[in-house]
C-alpha positions as CSV (number, residue, x, y, z in Angstrom):
1,M,22.6,169.3,-3.6
2,S,26.1,170.6,-4.1
3,D,26.8,174.1,-5.3
4,P,28.3,174.0,-8.8
5,S,30.2,177.2,-8.0
6,L,32.3,175.2,-5.4
7,A,33.5,172.7,-7.9
8,V,37.3,172.8,-8.8
9,P,37.6,174.2,-12.4
10,G,39.0,171.7,-14.8
11,A,39.1,168.8,-12.3
12,P,36.9,166.4,-14.3
13,R,38.9,167.3,-17.4
14,Q,42.2,166.6,-15.7
15,R,40.8,163.2,-14.4
16,Q,39.7,162.4,-17.9
17,A,43.1,163.2,-19.3
18,L,44.9,161.1,-16.6
19,R,42.7,158.1,-17.0
20,P,44.0,157.0,-20.5
21,A,47.6,157.5,-19.3
22,T,46.9,155.5,-16.2
23,E,45.2,152.8,-18.2
24,L,48.1,152.6,-20.5
25,L,50.7,152.4,-17.7
26,A,48.7,149.7,-15.9
27,S,48.1,147.6,-19.0
28,M,49.8,144.3,-19.4
29,R,50.6,145.0,-23.1
30,F,52.5,148.1,-22.2
31,A,54.6,146.2,-19.6
32,I,55.3,143.4,-22.0
33,A,56.4,145.9,-24.7
34,L,58.8,147.5,-22.2
35,L,60.1,144.1,-21.1
36,T,60.7,143.2,-24.8
37,V,62.7,146.4,-25.3
38,I,64.8,145.7,-22.2
39,C,65.5,142.2,-23.4
40,I,66.7,143.5,-26.8
41,A,68.9,146.1,-25.2
42,S,70.3,143.4,-22.9
43,V,71.2,141.2,-25.9
44,I,73.0,144.2,-27.5
45,G,74.8,144.9,-24.3
46,T,75.9,141.2,-24.1
47,V,77.1,141.0,-27.7
48,M,78.7,144.4,-28.0
49,K,81.6,145.0,-25.7
50,Q,80.8,147.7,-23.2
51,H,83.0,150.7,-22.2
52,E,85.6,150.1,-24.8
53,P,87.8,153.0,-26.2
54,L,86.4,154.9,-29.2
55,N,89.2,153.6,-31.5
56,N,88.1,150.0,-30.8
57,Y,84.6,150.7,-32.1
58,V,85.9,152.6,-35.1
59,N,88.2,149.7,-36.0
60,Q,85.4,147.2,-35.6
61,F,82.4,149.0,-37.1
62,G,83.7,151.9,-39.0
63,P,83.5,155.6,-38.3
64,F,79.8,156.0,-39.2
65,W,78.4,153.1,-37.2
66,A,80.8,153.8,-34.3
67,E,79.5,157.4,-34.1
68,L,75.9,156.2,-34.3
69,F,76.3,153.5,-31.6
70,L,78.0,156.0,-29.3
71,A,75.2,158.5,-29.9
72,L,72.7,155.9,-28.9
73,K,74.8,154.9,-25.9
74,L,75.1,151.3,-27.1
75,N,78.6,151.2,-25.7
76,A,77.1,151.7,-22.2
77,V,73.7,150.2,-22.5
78,Y,73.0,149.4,-18.8
79,S,73.9,153.0,-17.8
80,A,72.2,154.8,-20.7
81,W,69.5,157.3,-19.8
82,W,66.9,155.6,-22.1
83,F,67.6,152.2,-20.5
84,L,67.2,153.5,-17.0
85,L,64.0,155.4,-18.1
86,I,62.5,152.2,-19.6
87,L,63.4,150.3,-16.4
88,A,61.7,153.0,-14.3
89,F,58.6,152.9,-16.5
90,L,58.5,149.1,-16.2
91,V,58.6,149.4,-12.4
92,I,55.7,151.9,-12.5
93,S,53.7,149.9,-15.0
94,T,54.0,146.6,-13.1
95,S,53.4,148.3,-9.7
96,L,50.2,149.9,-11.0
97,C,49.2,146.5,-12.5
98,V,49.8,144.8,-9.1
99,A,48.0,147.6,-7.2
100,R,45.1,147.4,-9.6
101,H,44.5,143.6,-9.6
102,A,45.9,142.5,-6.2
103,P,42.8,143.6,-4.2
104,K,40.5,141.7,-6.6
105,Y,42.7,138.6,-6.3
106,L,42.8,138.8,-2.5
107,A,39.1,139.3,-2.3
108,D,38.5,136.4,-4.6
109,I,40.8,134.2,-2.4
110,R,38.7,135.1,0.7
111,N,35.4,134.7,-1.1
112,Y,33.8,131.2,-1.0
113,K,31.0,132.2,-3.4
114,E,28.5,130.4,-1.3
115,D,25.6,132.5,-2.4
116,I,25.3,130.7,-5.7
117,R,21.8,129.3,-6.5
118,E,20.9,125.7,-7.2
119,K,19.8,126.3,-10.7
120,S,23.1,127.9,-11.5
121,L,24.9,124.6,-10.6
122,Q,23.1,123.0,-13.5
123,A,25.1,125.2,-16.0
124,F,28.5,123.8,-14.9
125,G,30.3,121.3,-17.0
126,M,31.2,119.1,-14.0
127,K,28.0,118.4,-12.1
128,A,26.3,115.5,-10.3
129,S,23.2,114.9,-8.2
130,G,22.0,112.1,-6.0
131,R,19.8,111.1,-3.0
132,L,21.2,110.6,0.5
133,A,18.5,108.5,2.0
134,A,20.1,107.8,5.4
135,E,21.2,111.4,6.2
136,T,19.4,114.6,7.0
137,P,20.7,117.8,5.3
138,D,22.3,118.9,8.6
139,A,24.1,115.6,9.1
140,A,25.1,115.4,5.4
141,A,26.5,118.9,5.5
142,R,28.7,118.1,8.5
143,R,29.9,114.9,7.0
144,I,30.7,116.5,3.6
145,G,32.5,119.4,5.3
146,H,34.7,117.1,7.3
147,Q,35.5,114.9,4.3
148,L,36.5,117.9,2.2
149,A,38.5,119.5,4.9
150,H,40.4,116.2,5.3
151,R,41.2,116.3,1.6
152,G,42.7,119.8,2.0
153,W,39.8,121.9,0.9
154,R,38.7,125.0,2.8
155,V,35.0,124.7,3.6
156,R,32.2,127.0,4.5
157,V,28.7,125.7,5.4
158,Q,25.8,128.1,5.0
159,P,22.2,127.2,6.0
160,R,19.5,127.8,3.4
161,E,15.8,128.0,3.5
162,T,14.2,126.2,0.6
163,S,10.7,125.4,-0.5
164,A,11.2,121.8,0.7
165,G,12.5,123.0,4.1
166,H,15.7,123.8,5.9
167,G,18.7,123.0,3.7
168,F,22.4,123.7,3.5
169,M,25.0,125.0,1.0
170,V,28.5,123.5,1.4
171,A,31.0,125.7,-0.5
172,A,34.7,124.6,-0.7
173,K,37.8,125.9,-2.5
174,A,41.3,124.7,-3.0
175,G,44.3,126.0,-4.9
176,A,44.0,129.6,-3.8
177,A,47.8,129.9,-4.2
178,H,47.2,130.2,-7.9
179,K,46.0,133.7,-7.4
180,L,48.9,134.5,-5.2
181,G,51.2,133.3,-8.0
182,Y,50.0,136.2,-10.1
183,I,50.8,138.7,-7.4
184,A,54.1,137.0,-6.6
185,A,55.3,136.9,-10.2
186,H,54.4,140.6,-10.9
187,S,55.8,141.7,-7.6
188,A,59.0,139.8,-8.5
189,I,59.4,141.9,-11.7
190,V,59.1,145.1,-9.6
191,L,61.7,143.9,-7.1
192,I,64.2,142.7,-9.8
193,C,63.9,146.0,-11.6
194,L,64.3,148.0,-8.4
195,G,67.3,145.9,-7.6
196,G,68.7,146.6,-11.0
197,L,68.1,150.4,-10.6
198,L,69.8,150.3,-7.2
199,D,72.8,148.3,-8.4
200,G,73.1,150.1,-11.7
201,D,74.5,153.5,-12.5
202,L,71.4,155.4,-11.5
203,I,72.8,156.6,-8.2
204,V,76.2,157.4,-9.8
205,R,74.4,159.3,-12.6
206,A,72.4,161.1,-10.0
207,Q,75.6,162.3,-8.3
208,M,76.9,163.4,-11.7
209,W,73.6,165.3,-12.4
210,L,73.0,166.7,-9.0
211,G,76.3,166.5,-7.1
212,G,78.6,168.1,-9.7
213,K,80.6,165.0,-10.3
214,T,82.2,164.7,-13.8
215,P,84.2,162.0,-15.6
216,Y,87.9,162.4,-15.8
217,A,89.3,162.0,-19.4
218,G,93.0,163.0,-18.7
219,G,96.1,161.2,-17.5
220,G,98.7,161.5,-14.8
221,L,98.9,160.5,-11.2
222,I,95.8,159.6,-9.3
223,S,96.7,161.9,-6.5
224,E,96.6,164.8,-8.9
225,V,93.0,164.2,-10.0
226,A,90.6,167.0,-9.0
227,P,87.9,166.3,-6.3
228,E,85.0,166.6,-8.7
229,H,86.1,163.3,-10.3
230,W,86.1,161.4,-7.0
231,L,83.2,159.5,-5.4
232,S,82.8,159.3,-1.6
233,P,83.6,156.1,0.3
234,R,80.0,156.3,1.6
235,N,78.7,155.9,-2.0
236,P,75.8,153.5,-1.5
237,T,76.3,151.6,-4.7
238,F,79.1,151.3,-7.2
239,R,80.9,148.7,-9.4
240,G,84.5,149.2,-10.6
241,N,87.9,147.7,-11.2
242,L,90.8,147.6,-8.8
243,V,94.3,146.8,-10.2
244,V,96.9,145.8,-7.6
245,S,100.5,144.7,-8.4
246,E,102.3,142.2,-6.3
247,G,103.9,143.8,-3.2
248,T,101.7,146.9,-3.5
249,Q,98.3,148.0,-2.2
250,S,95.6,150.2,-3.6
251,S,92.3,151.7,-2.4
252,T,91.0,153.4,-5.5
253,A,88.6,151.7,-7.8
254,I,88.0,152.9,-11.4
255,L,84.5,153.3,-12.7
256,N,84.5,153.3,-16.5
257,Q,82.2,155.8,-18.2
258,S,81.5,156.3,-21.8
259,D,83.3,159.7,-21.8
260,G,85.9,159.1,-19.2
261,L,86.2,157.5,-15.7
262,L,85.3,158.2,-12.1
263,L,87.5,157.4,-9.1
264,Q,85.9,155.6,-6.2
265,E,87.6,155.8,-2.9
266,L,87.3,152.6,-0.9
267,P,87.0,152.4,2.9
268,F,89.9,149.9,2.9
269,S,93.0,149.1,0.8
270,V,93.9,145.8,-0.8
271,E,97.4,144.5,-0.6
272,L,98.4,141.8,-3.1
273,K,100.9,139.4,-1.4
274,K,101.0,136.7,-4.1
275,F,99.2,136.0,-7.4
276,I,98.8,132.4,-8.4
277,V,98.0,131.3,-11.9
278,E,97.8,127.8,-13.4
279,H,97.4,126.9,-17.1
280,Y,96.0,124.1,-19.1
281,S,98.1,122.5,-21.8
282,T,96.5,124.8,-24.3
283,G,97.8,127.9,-22.5
284,M,94.4,128.9,-21.2
285,P,94.3,129.9,-17.6
286,K,93.0,127.0,-15.4
287,L,93.1,128.8,-12.1
288,F,94.1,132.3,-11.0
289,A,93.8,133.4,-7.4
290,S,95.1,136.2,-5.2
291,E,96.5,136.0,-1.7
292,V,95.6,139.5,-0.3
293,V,95.5,141.4,2.9
294,I,92.7,143.9,3.4
295,H,93.7,146.9,5.5
296,D,90.8,148.8,7.2
297,K,91.5,152.6,7.0
298,A,89.4,153.4,10.1
299,T,90.7,150.8,12.5
300,G,94.0,149.7,10.9
301,E,92.9,146.1,11.1
302,A,94.6,143.7,8.6
303,T,92.5,140.8,7.4
304,P,94.1,138.1,5.2
305,A,92.0,136.6,2.5
306,R,92.2,134.4,-0.6
307,I,90.2,135.5,-3.6
308,E,89.5,133.1,-6.5
309,V,87.1,133.1,-9.5
310,N,83.6,132.5,-8.1
311,H,84.9,132.7,-4.6
312,P,84.9,136.5,-3.7
313,A,85.8,138.1,-0.5
314,S,83.4,140.5,1.3
315,Y,84.5,143.3,3.6
316,R,82.3,146.1,5.0
317,G,79.5,145.5,2.5
318,V,81.9,145.5,-0.5
319,E,82.3,142.4,-2.5
320,I,85.8,141.8,-4.0
321,Y,85.8,139.5,-7.1
322,Q,88.7,138.0,-8.9
323,S,88.2,139.4,-12.4
324,S,91.4,139.0,-14.4
325,F,95.1,139.5,-14.2
326,D,97.6,141.8,-15.9
327,D,101.2,142.8,-15.9
328,G,102.1,144.7,-12.8
329,G,105.1,146.5,-14.1
330,S,107.6,143.8,-15.1
331,Q,111.2,145.0,-15.6
332,V,112.7,144.0,-19.0
333,R,116.0,144.5,-20.7
334,L,116.1,144.6,-24.5
335,R,119.1,144.5,-26.9
336,A,118.8,146.4,-30.1
337,R,119.9,144.3,-33.2
338,P,120.7,146.6,-36.1
339,L,119.1,145.7,-39.5
340,V,120.6,148.5,-41.5
341,P,124.1,149.8,-41.8
342,G,125.2,152.7,-39.6
343,V,123.3,151.7,-36.5
344,A,125.2,150.4,-33.5
345,P,123.8,147.8,-31.1
346,F,122.7,149.0,-27.7
347,E,120.7,147.9,-24.7
348,V,117.7,149.5,-23.0
349,D,115.9,148.8,-19.7
350,G,112.2,149.5,-19.2
351,V,109.1,148.7,-17.3
352,I,106.0,147.3,-19.0
353,G,103.4,150.0,-19.4
354,S,106.1,152.8,-19.5
355,S,108.0,154.4,-22.4
356,T,111.4,155.8,-23.1
357,Q,112.9,158.1,-25.6
358,L,115.4,156.7,-28.2
359,A,117.8,159.5,-29.3
360,R,118.9,160.2,-32.9
361,G,122.3,158.6,-32.2
362,Q,120.7,155.3,-31.4
363,L,118.3,155.3,-34.4
364,P,118.5,157.2,-37.7
365,E,115.4,159.2,-36.5
366,A,114.4,159.8,-32.9
367,A,111.5,157.6,-31.7
368,T,109.6,156.7,-28.5
369,L,109.9,153.1,-27.3
370,E,106.7,151.9,-25.5
371,F,106.9,148.7,-23.5
372,T,103.5,147.2,-24.0
373,A,103.4,143.5,-23.0
374,L,105.5,140.7,-21.5
375,R,104.1,137.2,-22.0
376,V,106.1,134.5,-20.2
377,L,103.9,131.6,-21.5
378,N,103.1,131.3,-25.2
379,V,101.4,128.1,-26.2
380,E,101.1,127.9,-30.0
381,N,99.7,125.2,-32.3
382,M,102.7,124.0,-34.3
383,G,100.7,121.3,-36.1
384,E,99.5,123.4,-39.0
385,E,100.9,122.4,-42.4
386,G,101.7,126.0,-43.2
387,P,100.6,129.6,-42.7
388,G,97.3,130.5,-44.1
389,S,95.0,128.0,-45.8
390,G,97.6,126.7,-48.3
391,A,94.8,124.9,-50.2
392,D,95.9,123.2,-53.4
393,V,93.0,122.8,-55.8
394,R,94.6,119.7,-57.3
395,K,94.5,118.0,-53.9
396,V,90.9,118.9,-52.8
397,D,89.0,115.7,-52.0
398,L,85.4,116.5,-51.5
399,R,84.5,113.2,-49.9
400,G,87.4,113.4,-47.5
401,S,86.5,117.0,-46.7
402,I,82.9,116.0,-45.8
403,E,83.9,112.9,-43.8
404,S,86.4,114.9,-41.8
405,R,83.6,117.0,-40.5
406,L,81.2,114.1,-39.7
407,G,81.3,111.5,-36.9
408,A,82.8,112.2,-33.5
409,G,82.5,115.7,-32.1
410,N,86.2,115.8,-31.3
411,K,87.3,115.5,-34.9
412,T,89.5,118.3,-36.3
413,V,90.5,119.1,-39.8
414,T,93.9,120.4,-38.8
415,R,96.5,118.6,-36.8
416,R,97.0,120.1,-33.4
417,E,100.5,120.1,-31.8
418,L,100.5,122.5,-28.8
419,R,103.9,123.7,-27.6
420,N,105.1,126.3,-25.3
421,V,107.5,128.5,-27.3
422,G,108.7,130.6,-24.4
423,P,108.5,134.2,-23.4
424,S,107.8,137.1,-25.8
425,I,108.0,140.9,-25.7
426,G,105.6,143.4,-27.2
427,Y,106.6,147.0,-27.8
428,K,105.8,149.9,-30.0
429,L,108.0,152.4,-31.9
430,R,106.3,155.8,-32.2
431,D,107.9,158.3,-34.5
432,A,107.9,162.1,-34.2
433,S,104.5,162.4,-36.0
434,G,102.8,160.2,-33.5
435,Q,102.5,157.1,-35.8
436,A,103.3,153.8,-34.1
437,R,104.0,150.3,-35.2
438,E,103.5,147.3,-33.0
439,F,106.2,144.6,-32.7
440,H,106.1,141.2,-31.1
441,N,109.3,139.2,-30.7
442,Y,109.9,135.8,-29.2
443,M,112.8,135.5,-26.8
444,L,113.8,132.0,-27.8
445,P,114.1,130.4,-31.3
446,V,111.1,128.4,-32.4
447,D,111.4,125.0,-33.9
448,M,109.0,125.0,-36.9
449,G,109.3,121.3,-37.5
450,D,109.4,119.5,-40.9
451,G,113.2,119.4,-40.8
452,Q,113.5,123.2,-40.8
453,L,116.1,125.0,-38.7
454,P,114.9,126.9,-35.6
455,V,114.2,130.5,-36.3
456,Y,113.7,133.7,-34.3
457,L,110.2,135.1,-34.9
458,L,110.1,138.9,-35.2
459,G,106.5,140.1,-35.6
460,V,105.2,143.4,-36.8
461,R,102.0,145.1,-37.8
462,D,100.9,148.6,-38.6
463,T,97.5,148.7,-36.9
464,P,96.0,146.6,-34.1
465,T,93.4,145.1,-36.5
466,E,96.0,143.6,-38.8
467,P,97.5,140.1,-38.2
468,L,101.2,140.0,-37.2
469,R,103.7,139.5,-40.0
470,Y,106.8,137.6,-38.9
471,L,110.4,137.8,-40.1
472,R,112.0,134.5,-39.6
473,V,115.7,134.7,-38.7
474,P,117.6,131.4,-38.7
475,V,119.7,130.3,-35.7
476,D,123.4,130.2,-36.5
477,T,125.9,127.6,-35.3
478,E,126.5,129.7,-32.1
479,G,122.8,129.5,-31.2
480,G,121.9,133.1,-31.9
481,M,121.2,135.6,-34.6
482,D,124.6,137.4,-34.6
483,S,125.6,135.9,-38.0
484,F,122.4,137.1,-39.6
485,V,122.9,140.6,-38.2
486,R,126.5,140.8,-39.3
487,L,125.5,139.6,-42.8
488,R,122.7,142.1,-43.0
489,Q,125.0,145.0,-42.1
490,A,127.7,143.8,-44.5
491,L,125.3,144.0,-47.4
492,G,125.3,147.7,-47.0
493,S,129.1,148.0,-47.4
494,P,130.3,148.2,-51.0
495,Q,133.8,147.3,-50.0
496,L,132.8,144.1,-48.2
497,R,130.5,143.1,-51.1
498,E,133.3,143.6,-53.6
499,Q,135.7,141.6,-51.4
500,A,133.2,138.7,-51.1
501,V,132.5,138.7,-54.8
502,R,136.2,138.5,-55.7
503,R,136.6,135.6,-53.3
504,Y,133.6,133.9,-54.9
505,A,134.9,134.4,-58.4
506,A,138.4,133.2,-57.5
507,L,136.9,129.9,-56.2
508,A,134.4,129.5,-59.0
509,V,136.6,130.2,-62.0
510,D,139.9,128.7,-63.0
511,E,142.9,131.1,-62.8
512,S,143.6,130.5,-66.5
513,R,140.3,132.3,-67.5
514,P,140.7,135.8,-66.1
515,D,138.2,137.2,-68.7
516,L,135.5,134.8,-67.4
517,A,136.4,135.7,-63.8
518,E,135.9,139.4,-64.6
519,Q,132.5,138.8,-66.2
520,L,131.4,136.7,-63.2
521,T,132.7,139.4,-60.8
522,L,130.6,142.1,-62.6
523,S,127.5,139.9,-62.6
524,A,127.9,139.0,-58.9
525,M,128.5,142.6,-58.0
526,R,125.3,143.6,-59.8
527,A,123.3,140.8,-58.2
528,L,124.5,141.7,-54.7
529,A,123.8,145.4,-55.2
530,L,120.3,144.7,-56.4
531,F,119.7,142.3,-53.5
532,A,121.1,144.9,-51.0
533,G,118.8,147.6,-52.4
534,T,121.7,149.9,-53.2
535,E,121.2,149.9,-56.9
536,A,118.0,150.8,-58.7
537,D,116.5,148.5,-61.4
538,A,115.4,149.6,-64.9
539,L,112.3,151.3,-63.5
540,G,114.2,153.3,-60.9
541,R,113.2,151.2,-57.9
542,G,115.6,150.2,-55.2
543,N,113.6,147.9,-53.0
544,G,116.2,145.1,-52.7
545,G,115.7,141.5,-51.9
546,L,114.7,138.7,-54.3
547,Q,111.9,140.9,-55.6
548,A,114.4,143.4,-57.0
549,V,116.4,140.6,-58.7
550,S,113.2,139.3,-60.3
551,Q,112.2,142.7,-61.5
552,F,115.7,143.2,-63.0
553,I,115.4,139.9,-64.9
554,E,112.0,140.8,-66.2
555,A,113.2,144.2,-67.4
556,N,116.5,143.1,-69.1
557,V,116.2,139.5,-70.2
558,P,113.9,138.2,-73.0
559,E,111.0,136.1,-71.8
560,A,112.3,132.9,-73.4
561,E,115.6,133.1,-71.5
562,R,114.3,134.3,-68.1
563,E,114.1,130.9,-66.4
564,R,117.6,130.0,-67.2
565,A,119.0,133.4,-66.5
566,G,117.1,133.4,-63.1
567,E,118.7,130.1,-62.1
568,V,122.2,131.3,-63.0
569,L,121.7,134.7,-61.2
570,V,120.3,133.0,-58.0
571,R,123.2,130.6,-58.0
572,I,125.7,133.4,-58.3
573,L,123.8,135.4,-55.6
574,N,123.9,132.4,-53.2
575,G,127.6,131.9,-53.7
576,A,128.4,135.5,-53.2
577,L,126.3,135.7,-50.0
578,F,128.0,132.6,-48.6
579,E,131.4,134.2,-49.1
580,L,130.1,137.4,-47.5
581,A,128.9,135.4,-44.5
582,Q,132.3,133.7,-44.3
583,L,134.0,137.0,-44.5
584,T,131.9,138.5,-41.6
585,R,132.7,135.4,-39.5
586,A,136.4,135.8,-40.1
587,Q,136.2,139.5,-39.0
588,A,134.4,138.4,-35.8
589,G,137.1,135.9,-35.1
590,L,134.9,132.8,-35.7
591,A,135.7,129.7,-37.6
592,P,134.2,129.4,-41.1
593,M,131.1,127.5,-41.7
594,P,131.6,123.9,-43.0
595,L,130.1,122.9,-46.3
596,D,127.5,120.5,-45.0
597,D,123.7,120.1,-45.2
598,R,123.1,122.3,-42.1
599,T,125.1,125.1,-43.6
600,R,123.1,124.8,-46.9
601,A,119.8,124.9,-45.0
602,Y,121.0,127.8,-42.9
603,M,122.1,129.8,-46.0
604,T,118.8,129.0,-47.8
605,Q,116.7,130.4,-44.9
606,T,119.2,133.3,-44.5
607,V,118.7,134.4,-48.1
608,L,114.9,134.4,-47.7
609,S,115.2,136.2,-44.4
610,L,117.5,138.8,-45.9
611,S,115.1,139.4,-48.7
612,D,112.1,139.8,-46.3
613,A,114.2,142.1,-44.1
614,Q,114.1,144.7,-46.8
615,A,110.4,145.2,-46.0
616,Y,111.0,145.3,-42.2
617,P,109.8,148.8,-41.2
618,A,112.4,149.4,-38.4
619,P,116.1,149.9,-38.5
620,V,116.5,147.7,-35.4
621,T,114.8,144.8,-33.8
622,L,114.7,144.5,-30.0
623,E,115.6,141.2,-28.5
624,L,114.4,140.3,-25.0
625,V,117.5,139.6,-23.0
626,N,116.2,139.4,-19.4
627,F,113.1,140.1,-17.4
628,N,111.8,140.2,-13.9
629,Q,108.1,139.5,-14.1
630,V,105.7,141.3,-11.7
631,Q,102.1,140.1,-11.8
632,A,99.1,142.3,-11.1
633,S,95.6,141.2,-10.1
634,V,92.5,142.8,-11.5
635,F,89.6,142.8,-9.0
636,Q,86.0,143.9,-9.5
637,V,84.8,145.7,-6.3
638,A,81.1,146.2,-5.9
639,R,78.7,147.6,-3.3
640,A,75.4,146.2,-4.3
641,P,72.5,146.9,-1.9
642,G,70.0,145.7,-4.5
643,K,71.5,142.2,-4.6
644,N,69.3,140.9,-1.8
645,V,66.3,142.6,-3.4
646,V,67.0,140.8,-6.6
647,Y,67.4,137.5,-4.8
648,L,64.0,138.0,-3.1
649,G,62.5,138.9,-6.5
650,C,64.0,135.8,-8.1
651,A,62.6,133.6,-5.3
652,L,59.1,135.2,-5.7
653,L,59.3,134.8,-9.4
654,I,60.1,131.1,-9.1
655,L,57.2,130.6,-6.6
656,G,54.9,132.7,-8.7
657,V,55.5,130.9,-11.9
658,F,55.3,127.5,-10.1
659,A,52.0,128.5,-8.6
660,M,50.5,129.7,-11.9
661,L,51.7,126.6,-13.8
662,Y,51.1,123.8,-11.4
663,V,48.4,124.9,-8.9
664,R,44.8,124.6,-10.0
665,D,42.2,126.9,-8.5
666,R,39.2,124.7,-7.9
667,R,35.7,125.5,-6.5
668,L,33.1,122.9,-5.3
669,W,29.5,123.5,-4.3
670,V,27.1,120.9,-2.7
671,W,23.5,122.0,-2.4
672,L,21.6,119.9,0.2
673,T,17.7,120.0,0.4
674,P,15.3,117.8,2.4
675,E,13.8,115.0,0.6
676,G,11.5,112.7,2.7
677,A,13.5,111.3,5.5
678,G,16.8,112.0,3.8
679,A,18.3,114.7,1.6
680,H,18.9,115.4,-2.0
681,A,22.4,116.6,-3.1
682,T,23.4,118.6,-6.1
683,M,27.0,119.3,-6.6
684,A,29.2,121.1,-9.2
685,M,32.9,121.9,-9.5
686,S,34.8,124.6,-11.5
687,T,38.5,125.0,-12.2
688,N,40.6,127.7,-13.8
689,R,42.4,125.3,-16.2
690,K,41.3,122.3,-18.2
691,A,43.1,119.2,-17.3
692,L,42.6,115.4,-17.3
693,D,42.9,115.4,-13.5
694,N,39.7,117.5,-13.2
695,G,37.3,114.8,-14.2
696,R,39.1,112.2,-12.2
697,E,39.1,114.3,-9.1
698,F,35.4,115.2,-9.5
699,A,34.5,111.5,-9.9
700,Q,36.3,110.7,-6.7
701,L,34.6,113.6,-4.9
702,T,31.2,112.5,-6.2
703,T,31.8,108.9,-5.0
704,Q,32.9,110.2,-1.6
705,V,30.1,112.8,-1.2
706,L,27.2,111.0,-2.8
707,G,28.3,107.4,-2.2
708,S,28.0,106.6,-5.9
709,P,29.6,107.7,-9.2
710,P,28.3,110.9,-10.8
711,S,24.9,110.6,-12.4
712,G,24.5,114.1,-13.6
713,G,27.3,114.0,-16.1
714,T,30.9,115.3,-15.9
715,S,33.2,117.3,-18.1
716,T,36.9,118.0,-18.0
């Protein structure tokens, strides 16, 4: 008897406390709950863009939800501490479940259960009995064993002593892979989770927690970044982006983190020789590939390779994928077109991704010009009937609307006419307070169709979440926008406005009516001043454009006479603007515009554009004059040691699920006892799953073993 004084104090209590925790971790319900949470988190990580700047989340979800999502690390789900913790617990839970049940399954596979009694066979649903008159129990046992083995059963024959004499128990089993399916499927979950932990941010996070590595949130040159923001080339696992411009090479990958970035030094450098991109007619990329040369830092060896989407290159355990493409620092030349008086035209050179300072002499106020984007190909749908919905409630046909959405899957409500409208330039003008507006101008005039004149599209928006608003500048007879720019500046000159008005009055009124000419001159001067925005209306506003003219009529003309007064004032305004345009052309040494339909269409669009230009938020618009495009390729570089582990886990999962679903675990027993000169056989079969094949197979076995159909009854 053991001495109670030698027992470890509190040991039974500790075991009792650990038992419920172990039972919980090893339970299938706990593993399924963890797996459900991981699936939900994966859906969130798929729907919500990961590792985006904070401003993007604020613009999309608002300040409150953006702050909440960032606090929960939903912007970096797969590297969040709670996601990795749940994944680790799932590995532990599934491993305990496998360790707990695998020995039982393996023992059950090895066990034939030949010790079952004859009376127990009568309780089975599938059972049969019969007399073997021509065979002794020994001969019958050998025959039955050979027959079952020939059909793929594993057989064990055990001699038995019965009250009637020396008998035999033939025990057979088939479908043992069903039990292995459980082990394979659960082991697959462990392997897949381990591969996910190895290829995830766990090791990178460990270096940050234990190795003193911190994310870098600043700017500047890569060579100036401190060592605590760099990861070693021997880092066992990482996944980052590598941007390489044509004609250059790079060996530094960027690992985006929620609070900055880490720099991963690669054991090689990638040189981009040529970037190849092909497009569909819709403007979507059809193929983009990179001709690269991989330079080994240790040996200096240069290895050429071609990297395409879904066709990565592999070098020293690092996979290089073609992820995307970007601008690699294209050189552009822009020409400033003044839209207000007092600003002289000028040209500026820049590189996409850089910025330059515009002095006070170039603009009324100093500003920073940021070159943001160069798009050489712009495929737009020019088949729309107009901007926006443009729905006229008087023309809504419910039947036609419904039928247009039924029938063939390729039907479309709007007419599609895809057209490449040429290159465009994107830039920002940032003022001294740091506020920036985004501009997007097309290099070439765009034909809007429907008999309209081609126009230059000058886009602008105040925030990235807003749609672009376009100022449409018509193309003059010389094929440019010089006439519009000259007319826009001439509007700000009182002397030129007066000269144009007097020319218009002289042409519109007979010389014998000087009093009428003087009245027309005063009205035209007032209309031009209101349109130019140099004269305030009755409410003290000086916005300019047709809106200012409309507000003037509403404030000074009785309601009954407004329509007629508006027609007269607009006719006077159009005539004065036409003479002002002719005056500016004469000053530029150009021939006057002829009085034809094209000139009328040009002046109509010019009046509308001059009115819209009053709301243009910049004193100049920058026209793309020339460019030298430089492409850049965006690669994703990854060292993933867990990839093969995940592949193995996927293979085991497929085999395990297949074994559990399609393999039936069957057991067959045949009890042979002496009966006269022959033997009496009692047989029964069990299976783990009810199926129609069970009864059919048992009937075949009964006929083969007993030589007759089952007489003891069968059940599926």
